C-alpha positions as CSV (number, residue, x, y, z in Angstrom):
1,M,-21.6,-18.1,21.4
2,S,-18.1,-15.6,22.0
3,K,-18.0,-12.5,20.5
4,N,-15.7,-13.2,18.1
5,S,-17.7,-16.0,16.6
6,W,-18.4,-15.7,12.8
7,S,-21.9,-16.0,12.2
8,K,-25.1,-16.2,9.2
9,E,-26.2,-12.8,11.7
10,K,-22.4,-11.0,11.3
11,L,-22.1,-12.1,7.7
12,A,-25.3,-10.4,6.6
13,R,-24.7,-7.3,8.7
14,Y,-21.3,-7.3,6.8
15,L,-23.4,-7.5,3.5
16,K,-25.9,-4.5,4.4
17,E,-22.9,-2.6,5.9
18,G,-21.7,-3.1,2.2
19,R,-18.2,-4.7,2.9
20,G,-16.4,-5.3,0.1
21,K,-17.7,-2.7,-1.9
22,G,-17.3,0.2,-4.0
23,E,-14.2,1.7,-5.4
24,G,-11.5,4.8,-4.2
25,A,-12.8,6.4,-1.4
26,N,-15.7,4.8,-1.2
27,Y,-14.6,0.9,-0.5
28,L,-15.1,-0.5,2.3
29,P,-13.0,-2.9,3.3
30,W,-14.6,-6.8,4.5
31,R,-12.6,-6.2,7.6
32,Y,-11.2,-3.4,10.1
33,T,-8.0,-3.7,12.4
34,Y,-10.2,-3.6,15.6
35,E,-12.5,-6.6,14.4
36,F,-9.7,-9.2,14.9
37,S,-6.4,-9.9,17.0
38,S,-3.1,-9.9,14.4
39,R,0.0,-11.7,15.2
40,G,2.0,-8.6,13.6
41,R,1.2,-5.0,14.2
42,V,-1.2,-4.0,12.4
43,S,-1.6,-0.2,11.2
44,R,-3.9,2.1,9.6
45,V,-3.2,5.2,7.3
46,F,-4.7,7.7,4.4
47,G,-5.0,6.9,1.4
48,L,-3.4,9.9,-0.7
49,K,-4.8,8.1,-3.8
50,T,-7.9,7.1,-2.6
51,G,-9.0,9.8,0.4
52,R,-9.8,7.2,3.4
53,I,-8.0,5.6,5.8
54,H,-6.7,1.8,5.1
55,H,-6.6,-1.0,7.4
56,L,-3.6,-3.0,7.8
57,Q,-2.4,-5.9,9.7
58,S,0.8,-6.5,9.4
59,D,3.9,-4.5,8.4
60,N,4.5,-6.1,5.8
61,Q,1.0,-5.5,4.2
62,Y,2.0,-1.6,5.5
63,R,4.7,-2.6,3.2
64,A,3.4,-3.4,0.0
65,F,0.8,-0.9,0.3
66,L,3.0,2.4,0.7
67,L,4.6,0.7,-2.6
68,F,2.0,0.0,-4.5
69,E,0.5,3.9,-4.1
70,F,3.9,5.2,-4.7
71,N,3.8,3.2,-8.1
72,S,2.0,5.6,-10.7
73,D,0.2,3.1,-12.7
74,V,-1.6,2.4,-9.5
75,T,-5.1,4.5,-9.0
76,D,-6.9,2.8,-6.5
77,I,-5.8,0.2,-3.6
78,R,-8.8,-2.0,-2.0
79,E,-7.6,-4.1,1.3
80,S,-9.2,-6.7,2.7
81,F,-10.9,-7.7,-0.9
82,P,-14.1,-10.5,0.1
83,L,-13.9,-13.5,-2.7
84,L,-18.2,-13.5,-1.8
85,D,-18.8,-15.5,-5.5
86,V,-16.1,-17.9,-4.3
87,Q,-18.3,-20.8,-4.5
88,E,-20.1,-19.9,-7.7
89,V,-16.4,-18.8,-9.4
90,I,-14.3,-22.1,-9.1
91,D,-16.0,-24.8,-11.3
92,D,-13.0,-27.2,-10.4
93,K,-13.4,-27.2,-6.6
94,E,-13.9,-31.1,-5.6
95,D,-10.1,-31.5,-4.3
96,L,-9.9,-27.6,-2.4
97,R,-10.5,-28.4,1.1
98,F,-12.8,-25.2,1.9
99,D,-13.9,-26.9,5.3
100,K,-11.2,-25.9,6.5
101,F,-12.4,-22.1,6.5
102,T,-15.2,-22.7,9.4
103,D,-16.0,-21.3,12.7
104,K,-14.7,-23.7,14.8
105,E,-18.0,-22.9,17.5
106,T,-20.6,-22.2,14.7
107,K,-19.5,-24.1,11.8
108,E,-20.2,-21.4,10.0
109,P,-18.1,-21.2,6.8
110,Y,-15.6,-17.9,7.3
111,V,-15.3,-15.0,3.8
112,L,-12.1,-15.5,2.3
113,T,-10.4,-12.3,1.3
114,T,-6.8,-11.6,-0.7
115,N,-5.3,-8.8,0.9
116,F,-4.7,-5.8,-2.1
117,L,-7.2,-5.8,-5.3
118,L,-5.6,-3.4,-7.0
119,T,-7.1,-0.7,-10.3
120,L,-4.0,-0.3,-12.5
121,K,-4.2,2.5,-15.7
122,D,-1.3,2.4,-18.7
123,T,-0.6,5.3,-20.9
124,N,-3.4,5.0,-22.9
125,G,-5.9,5.1,-19.5
126,K,-6.9,1.6,-19.9
127,E,-7.4,0.1,-16.4
128,K,-7.3,-3.5,-15.2
129,Y,-7.4,-5.4,-11.3
130,V,-4.3,-7.5,-10.0
131,A,-4.6,-9.0,-6.7
132,R,-1.8,-9.2,-4.4
133,T,-1.9,-11.8,-1.7
134,V,1.3,-10.7,1.8
135,K,2.4,-13.5,3.5
136,N,5.9,-14.3,5.2
137,T,8.0,-17.1,4.3
138,T,7.3,-18.5,7.4
139,E,4.0,-18.6,7.3
140,L,4.3,-20.8,3.8
141,K,5.1,-23.6,5.6
142,R,2.3,-24.2,7.0
143,K,-0.1,-26.4,4.8
144,I,-3.1,-24.6,5.9
145,T,-2.5,-21.6,3.8
146,F,-1.3,-23.5,1.1
147,E,-4.8,-24.9,0.9
148,K,-5.9,-21.0,0.7
149,L,-3.7,-19.9,-1.4
150,E,-4.2,-22.5,-4.5
151,I,-8.5,-21.3,-2.9
152,E,-7.1,-17.8,-4.0
153,R,-5.1,-19.2,-7.3
154,R,-7.9,-20.9,-8.4
155,Y,-10.5,-17.8,-7.8
156,W,-8.1,-15.0,-10.0
157,L,-7.8,-17.2,-12.2
158,E,-11.8,-18.2,-13.0
159,K,-11.5,-14.3,-13.2
160,N,-8.7,-13.7,-15.8
161,I,-7.2,-11.5,-13.0
162,D,-3.3,-11.3,-12.2
163,W,-2.7,-12.7,-8.8
164,K,0.5,-13.2,-6.7
165,V,2.1,-14.3,-3.6
166,I,4.7,-11.3,-2.1
167,T,6.8,-11.7,0.6
168,E,9.0,-9.9,3.1
169,K,11.6,-10.5,0.0
170,Q,9.7,-8.7,-2.4
171,L,9.2,-5.8,-0.3
172,P,12.9,-3.6,0.3
173,R,12.6,-2.3,3.8
174,Q,14.9,0.8,2.8
175,L,12.5,1.8,0.1
176,A,9.8,1.8,2.1
177,K,11.2,3.2,4.7
178,N,12.0,6.3,1.8
179,I,9.1,6.3,0.7
180,E,7.4,6.7,4.2
181,W,9.8,9.7,4.6
182,V,8.1,11.6,1.7
183,R,4.9,11.0,1.8
184,E,4.0,12.4,4.9
185,T,5.0,16.1,2.8
186,L,1.9,15.2,0.1
187,L,-0.5,14.9,3.0
188,K,-2.9,18.5,3.7
189,G,-1.2,20.9,6.0
190,S,2.4,19.2,6.0
191,E,3.5,22.9,4.5
192,G,3.0,24.7,7.1
193,S,2.8,28.2,5.4
194,L,5.1,27.0,2.9
195,N,3.8,27.4,-0.6
196,K,5.3,24.4,-1.7
197,E,4.5,24.2,-5.3
198,E,6.1,27.0,-6.5
199,L,9.2,27.0,-3.4
200,S,10.0,23.1,-4.6
201,L,10.2,23.9,-8.6
202,S,13.2,27.1,-7.5
203,L,14.4,24.1,-5.9
204,L,14.7,21.9,-8.2
205,K,16.2,24.3,-11.0
206,F,18.7,25.7,-7.8
207,L,19.9,21.9,-7.1
208,I,20.2,21.2,-11.2
209,E,22.3,24.3,-11.0
210,N,24.8,23.5,-8.6
211,G,25.2,20.2,-9.3
212,E,28.8,19.6,-8.1
213,L,27.8,20.6,-4.4
214,Q,26.8,17.6,-1.8
215,L,22.7,17.7,-0.9
216,R,23.1,18.9,2.7
217,E,25.3,22.1,1.6
218,V,22.8,22.7,-0.8
219,L,19.8,22.7,1.2
220,K,20.8,24.4,3.2
221,L,22.4,27.2,0.9
222,F,18.5,27.2,-0.3
223,D,17.1,28.2,3.0
224,K,19.1,31.2,3.0
225,V,18.6,32.2,-0.8
226,A,15.1,31.4,-0.6
227,G,14.7,33.8,2.9
228,I,12.8,30.4,4.8
229,E,12.9,29.0,7.6
230,K,15.5,26.6,8.1
231,G,14.7,23.1,7.6
232,S,12.3,24.1,5.3
233,G,14.3,22.9,1.8
234,L,15.0,19.5,3.5
235,F,10.9,19.7,3.6
236,L,10.4,20.5,-0.3
237,F,13.2,17.6,-1.2
238,R,11.4,15.4,-0.1
239,Y,8.0,17.1,-1.1
240,L,10.4,16.8,-5.4
241,L,10.7,13.3,-4.5
242,A,7.6,12.6,-3.9
243,K,6.5,14.1,-6.9
244,K,9.0,11.9,-8.5
245,E,10.4,15.4,-10.0
246,F,13.5,14.8,-8.3
247,R,14.4,10.8,-9.1
248,L,17.1,9.3,-7.1
249,D,17.7,5.5,-6.2
250,M,15.0,5.0,-3.5
251,T,15.8,1.1,-2.5
252,K,18.7,3.3,-0.7
253,P,19.7,5.5,1.9
254,I,19.9,8.9,1.1
255,D,23.6,10.1,1.0
256,F,23.5,14.0,2.2
257,S,26.9,13.9,2.1
258,A,27.2,13.3,-1.7
259,K,27.0,15.2,-5.3
260,I,23.5,15.7,-6.7
261,I,24.8,15.0,-10.2
262,D,26.0,11.7,-8.4
263,L,22.7,11.0,-6.7
264,M,20.6,11.7,-9.9
265,L,19.0,9.5,-12.1
């Protein structure tokens, strides 16, 4: 039996390790990026909301993760979520091709997964779950992809949990790029010796007071007025965007030559 074969022994080990269980920092994804080959570029990224490393299998999954994390309603993100009870949950399964999702060597059925299970909290504090599968549009041309998606659809339908497929068309690259650029300022220690909480509020007031000036000029001026290291104003501006205390259209490239008043939403 080859190293990458799926077996009853490997299933037992995963279950014993608690994979697919827990929430927040305690959740263990069913698969880790270093355990399988992926056609896409894999990523391991520290989750600001979960306080753990997330294992993402493609650029599209990474972009989806960034968008989910930036969403204020999302409180938890669980990737590679296993459908361990799929056979028990789905009643109408006679026409589903579970036989196609087995190891060719061992004939052991694979554990199917959904890319993301999200926890959302509304304004009243009520929690709900939503499931999201991320696929490239080219994958949707494959029959086996549709067969797996149908299994997922019926599974989450039985669970009464909203499930949708997301493609690269619903994952704006510029938005993800901007989120990636600003979220770095939320990482512990990213501010160096700056008091980013106090200074960012001062910058926010300074931006509003100088709304007729170009963003680029105001950030440079703030460095001088506040007596801080060159470039610190830009860091603090990114921090304000990350905290959503200064709002602009994140789906577009940020125009530093624009007047602040024209950027603000």
